[in-house]
N, C-alpha and C positions, 0 to 999 in steps of 0.2 A: 217844342224843342225837347229833344232828349237828355232824361237824367243822365250825369257823369254818376255811375258806380266805380270805386275805385277798385282796383283787383290789386290783390297780392303780388309783390314784385317777385321776380323769379329769387332772389335773395331769400326772403321771408318764407318761401316755399322751401328753399335749402335750408334753413336753419330749423323749419319745424322738421323736416326729413332727419336734420342732421340730430338732434335731440331724441326722436324716437329711435334712431339707430343706435346712439349713445345707450339709451335702455336697454333695447334688446341685447347687445354684445354685452353690457353688465352682467343680465340674467343669464348669457351663455358662459360668461367668464364663474360667476359662481356656481352652475351646476359643474362646468367643466374642471375648477378647481378645487372643489368639494370646499369652500368657503366657510359652510355648516359642517362641524361634527357630528356624530351619533348625537349626544347629548343635544345639541342644538334642535336636530331635527323633531327629535322624541317632546323637547318640548312646543316648538312650534305646532306637532300634531296634537298634542292632548290639550294644547289651548286653542285649536280650531274646531277641535268635535267634542269637545271635554261635555257638552249638554246636547250632543246628535243620538245619543241612545245607541245606533247602529250605523255602521260606517263603511260603504262599498269600498274596499280596499285597492290600490292602484298596484301594478307590478313597476318596476324598474323604467320600463318604456312607457309608462303612464296611460297603461291600456289596463281596462276592468283586471283584476286577479282572477287565473283560470286555475280550475283544479289537472291532476294529472291526464284525464281525458279530452279535456281543452273546454269544460264547461266554465259557463261565468260562476264564479264564487259567488254565494248570495253574503249580503251585509252581515257583517259581523259584528256583537255587540262589542260596544267600546269600553268594558271592562275585561275582555277577552283577548284582546290584540297585543301580541307582545311588542317587546323595542326592535326587533329585526324587520318585524312587518310594517313599524311606524315610519323607521327608517326607509325601507323601501317606499312606503306611499309617498314620502316627502322627495324622495329623488324622482320619484315618478311626476311627481307634479311639476317640479323642477323641469323636468326634461320636457312634459307639455306644454309649459309657457315658454320654452325655446323653441317648440314646432310652430306655433302658430301668431305671427306678427301682427295680424290682420286683427286679432282680438287680444292681443298682451295687454293692453292699458288696462281696458276692462276687468280681463281676469285677476290681473297681478293688482289692481284696486282692492278687489275682495278679499284677498291674502291677507286681510291685517295681523293674524299672528305671525307669518312667516317673516312681514315687513319688519316686525317689530324685534323678533329675533335675529334678523337681519341687523337692522339699527344698533342692538347691545354688541355685534361684532364688529360694529365699524363700518357698516356698510350702509347708509341711507339713502335708498331710492326713493325719498318721499320729494326731495326736489325735482329729481328729472320727472316723477310722474306728476308732479304739479305743472311743470314747463310745460310736458306733451298736453296736459289737459287745457291750459290757457291756449293752446297754438290752434287747438281742435276747434 
């Protein structure tokens, strides 16, 4: 006799998709509505990279920073990075998160400094992330 393996109902699949879509929309809203001010972005950057030594900076489109000729800029010593570059990097990081819904959960879960700064500012993504992870 064949073993019966319960399949997720259409509603359960829809709930999982709805939670994931809510998380993606929340990230897009954070990016689009400038939820984080310049100080918040610098704080998240500093916390994320404080022990990194050098950092490959991103532009606001989430791509590696390039010089005027179009060549990729080499990683820069953390101590030499100015506030504007830190802000642009974090905007680029947020932008990259909005573009890749496939890896969103994994990539966002790794951004502890960003999540902490968001939570301090009243945007707690932890429950949505946890709900998505439980549904996987």
